[in-house]
C-alpha atoms as a printed R data frame, in Angstrom:
    type eleno elety resid chain resno       x       y       z
1   ATOM     1    CA   MET     A     1 171.502  -1.512  84.536
2   ATOM     2    CA   ARG     A     2 167.706  -2.480  85.375
3   ATOM     3    CA   ILE     A     3 167.733  -3.807  88.716
4   ATOM     4    CA   LEU     A     4 165.633  -5.123  91.431
5   ATOM     5    CA   LEU     A     5 166.332  -4.863  95.171
6   ATOM     6    CA   ASP     A     6 164.641  -7.445  97.351
7   ATOM     7    CA   ALA     A     7 162.604  -6.391 100.300
8   ATOM     8    CA   HIS     A     8 165.831  -6.462 103.067
9   ATOM     9    CA   VAL     A     9 167.547  -3.832 100.601
10  ATOM    10    CA   SER     A    10 167.004  -0.150 101.162
11  ATOM    11    CA   GLY     A    11 164.915   1.203  98.458
12  ATOM    12    CA   ARG     A    12 165.521   4.840  99.568
13  ATOM    13    CA   ARG     A    13 169.200   4.284 100.690
14  ATOM    14    CA   ILE     A    14 170.698   1.843  97.892
15  ATOM    15    CA   GLY     A    15 167.801   2.335  94.931
16  ATOM    16    CA   ASP     A    16 167.810   6.284  95.252
17  ATOM    17    CA   ALA     A    17 171.592   6.414  95.041
18  ATOM    18    CA   LEU     A    18 171.383   3.767  92.050
19  ATOM    19    CA   ARG     A    19 168.640   5.898  90.500
20  ATOM    20    CA   ALA     A    20 170.660   9.077  90.678
21  ATOM    21    CA   GLU     A    21 173.396   7.139  88.611
22  ATOM    22    CA   GLY     A    22 170.888   6.013  85.499
23  ATOM    23    CA   HIS     A    23 169.988   2.580  87.034
24  ATOM    24    CA   ASP     A    24 166.144   1.859  86.658
25  ATOM    25    CA   VAL     A    25 165.367   0.230  90.010
26  ATOM    26    CA   LEU     A    26 162.408  -1.353  91.176
27  ATOM    27    CA   ALA     A    27 162.807  -1.732  94.948
28  ATOM    28    CA   LEU     A    28 160.522  -4.272  96.577
29  ATOM    29    CA   ASP     A    29 160.557  -2.235 100.144
30  ATOM    30    CA   GLU     A    30 158.929   0.294  98.519
31  ATOM    31    CA   ASP     A    31 155.687  -1.315  97.719
32  ATOM    32    CA   ALA     A    32 154.276  -3.681 100.072
33  ATOM    33    CA   GLU     A    33 152.228  -6.187  97.781
34  ATOM    34    CA   LEU     A    34 155.363  -6.797  95.893
35  ATOM    35    CA   GLY     A    35 157.863  -6.911  99.126
36  ATOM    36    CA   ALA     A    36 155.426  -9.754 100.486
37  ATOM    37    CA   LEU     A    37 155.658 -11.762  97.205
38  ATOM    38    CA   PRO     A    38 157.365 -15.180  97.950
39  ATOM    39    CA   ASP     A    39 161.352 -15.835  96.695
40  ATOM    40    CA   ALA     A    40 160.288 -18.138  93.905
41  ATOM    41    CA   ASP     A    41 158.099 -15.126  92.500
42  ATOM    42    CA   VAL     A    42 160.804 -12.592  92.909
43  ATOM    43    CA   LEU     A    43 163.018 -14.326  90.886
44  ATOM    44    CA   ALA     A    44 160.332 -14.736  88.496
45  ATOM    45    CA   LEU     A    45 159.645 -10.913  88.242
46  ATOM    46    CA   ALA     A    46 163.118  -9.842  88.067
47  ATOM    47    CA   ALA     A    47 163.390 -12.633  84.998
48  ATOM    48    CA   ALA     A    48 160.149 -11.018  83.725
49  ATOM    49    CA   ASP     A    49 161.630  -7.616  84.090
50  ATOM    50    CA   ARG     A    50 164.887  -8.591  82.984
51  ATOM    51    CA   ARG     A    51 166.366  -7.285  85.998
52  ATOM    52    CA   ILE     A    52 169.544  -8.082  88.096
53  ATOM    53    CA   LEU     A    53 168.083  -9.304  91.607
54  ATOM    54    CA   VAL     A    54 170.222  -8.028  94.206
55  ATOM    55    CA   THR     A    55 169.019  -9.868  97.719
56  ATOM    56    CA   PHE     A    56 170.667 -10.745 101.594
57  ATOM    57    CA   ASN     A    57 168.901 -13.688 101.179
58  ATOM    58    CA   HIS     A    58 171.548 -16.228  99.740
59  ATOM    59    CA   ARG     A    59 170.300 -18.781 101.610
60  ATOM    60    CA   HIS     A    60 166.980 -18.649  99.604
61  ATOM    61    CA   PHE     A    61 168.065 -17.772  96.553
62  ATOM    62    CA   ALA     A    62 171.120 -19.753  95.661
63  ATOM    63    CA   PRO     A    63 169.318 -22.872  95.729
64  ATOM    64    CA   LEU     A    64 166.507 -21.098  93.570
65  ATOM    65    CA   LEU     A    65 168.852 -20.017  91.039
66  ATOM    66    CA   ARG     A    66 170.247 -23.740  90.911
67  ATOM    67    CA   GLN     A    67 167.179 -24.899  90.464
68  ATOM    68    CA   TRP     A    68 166.605 -22.838  88.063
69  ATOM    69    CA   ALA     A    69 169.791 -23.664  85.886
70  ATOM    70    CA   GLU     A    70 169.094 -27.490  85.726
71  ATOM    71    CA   ALA     A    71 165.573 -26.631  84.559
72  ATOM    72    CA   GLY     A    72 167.060 -24.447  81.912
73  ATOM    73    CA   GLN     A    73 165.573 -21.531  82.808
74  ATOM    74    CA   THR     A    74 167.151 -18.252  82.423
75  ATOM    75    CA   HIS     A    75 167.118 -15.111  84.745
76  ATOM    76    CA   HIS     A    76 169.222 -11.735  83.987
77  ATOM    77    CA   GLY     A    77 171.450 -11.999  86.734
78  ATOM    78    CA   CYS     A    78 171.646 -11.977  90.650
79  ATOM    79    CA   VAL     A    79 173.995 -10.575  92.888
80  ATOM    80    CA   LEU     A    80 174.148 -12.295  96.617
81  ATOM    81    CA   VAL     A    81 175.525 -10.285  99.369
82  ATOM    82    CA   TYR     A    82 177.005 -12.104 102.050
83  ATOM    83    CA   GLY     A    83 178.458 -10.700 105.152
84  ATOM    84    CA   LEU     A    84 177.404  -7.322 104.918
85  ATOM    85    CA   ASP     A    85 175.162  -5.815 107.731
86  ATOM    86    CA   HIS     A    86 171.783  -4.173 105.751
87  ATOM    87    CA   SER     A    87 172.974  -0.924 106.631
88  ATOM    88    CA   ASP     A    88 176.183  -0.989 105.246
89  ATOM    89    CA   PHE     A    89 174.910   1.173 103.000
90  ATOM    90    CA   ALA     A    90 178.186   2.804 101.169
91  ATOM    91    CA   LEU     A    91 179.794  -0.491 101.010
92  ATOM    92    CA   ILE     A    92 176.865  -1.987  99.821
93  ATOM    93    CA   LEU     A    93 176.766   0.930  96.963
94  ATOM    94    CA   HIS     A    94 180.578   0.654  96.462
95  ATOM    95    CA   GLY     A    95 180.457  -3.174  95.830
96  ATOM    96    CA   ILE     A    96 177.561  -3.290  93.343
97  ATOM    97    CA   ARG     A    97 179.338  -0.395  91.440
98  ATOM    98    CA   ARG     A    98 182.356  -2.709  90.806
99  ATOM    99    CA   LEU     A    99 180.472  -5.583  90.107
100 ATOM   100    CA   PHE     A   100 178.625  -3.356  87.220
101 ATOM   101    CA   ASP     A   101 181.983  -2.047  86.186
102 ATOM   102    CA   ASP     A   102 182.930  -5.196  85.951
103 ATOM   103    CA   ARG     A   103 180.303  -6.426  83.629
104 ATOM   104    CA   PRO     A   104 178.778  -2.906  82.085
105 ATOM   105    CA   ARG     A   105 176.612  -4.707  79.424
106 ATOM   106    CA   PRO     A   106 173.286  -6.729  80.838
107 ATOM   107    CA   GLU     A   107 173.691  -9.686  78.350
108 ATOM   108    CA   LYS     A   108 176.949 -10.565  80.460
109 ATOM   109    CA   TRP     A   109 174.701 -10.663  83.518
110 ATOM   110    CA   VAL     A   110 171.809 -13.582  81.744
111 ATOM   111    CA   ASP     A   111 172.388 -16.909  83.990
112 ATOM   112    CA   LEU     A   112 174.990 -15.398  86.167
113 ATOM   113    CA   ALA     A   113 174.438 -15.018  89.917
114 ATOM   114    CA   ASP     A   114 177.639 -13.190  91.802
115 ATOM   115    CA   ALA     A   115 178.647 -12.796  95.268
116 ATOM   116    CA   LEU     A   116 178.824  -9.251  96.807
117 ATOM   117    CA   THR     A   117 181.195 -10.235 100.283
118 ATOM   118    CA   ARG     A   118 182.641  -7.342 102.917
119 ATOM   119    CA   GLN     A   119 186.335  -8.292 101.175
120 ATOM   120    CA   ARG     A   120 184.855  -7.725  97.721
121 ATOM   121    CA   ALA     A   121 182.874  -4.699  98.695
122 ATOM   122    CA   SER     A   122 186.048  -3.082  99.881
123 ATOM   123    CA   SER     A   123 188.628  -3.755  97.696
124 ATOM   124    CA   GLY     A   124 186.859  -4.294  94.471
125 ATOM   125    CA   SER     A   125 188.428  -7.805  93.283
């Protein structure tokens, strides 16, 4: 999968593990300029690069995704992380892996926003 990790998702802990599994990961915390992008630009970057966005910032991205849907703008998927601490690396990775196992083809992620909660990351359901 092509993935964009938002600035508060660890490129070192999450990104490196996903890269080791063969995913193409762009982590905004690894580039100061990209890490400073406004949320709308982050979503636009993810869409332009055909990447699934993973973010803790559901408060800002949920309305942005709704605006994009209403405007007919296409994105390539978004994982909105809820109720997990930024340092819950193993649980976040497990949850992301489960979501990708459920939808292993990138085209199944187009215009889809999915929630990754503590319960879902723990159980995979």
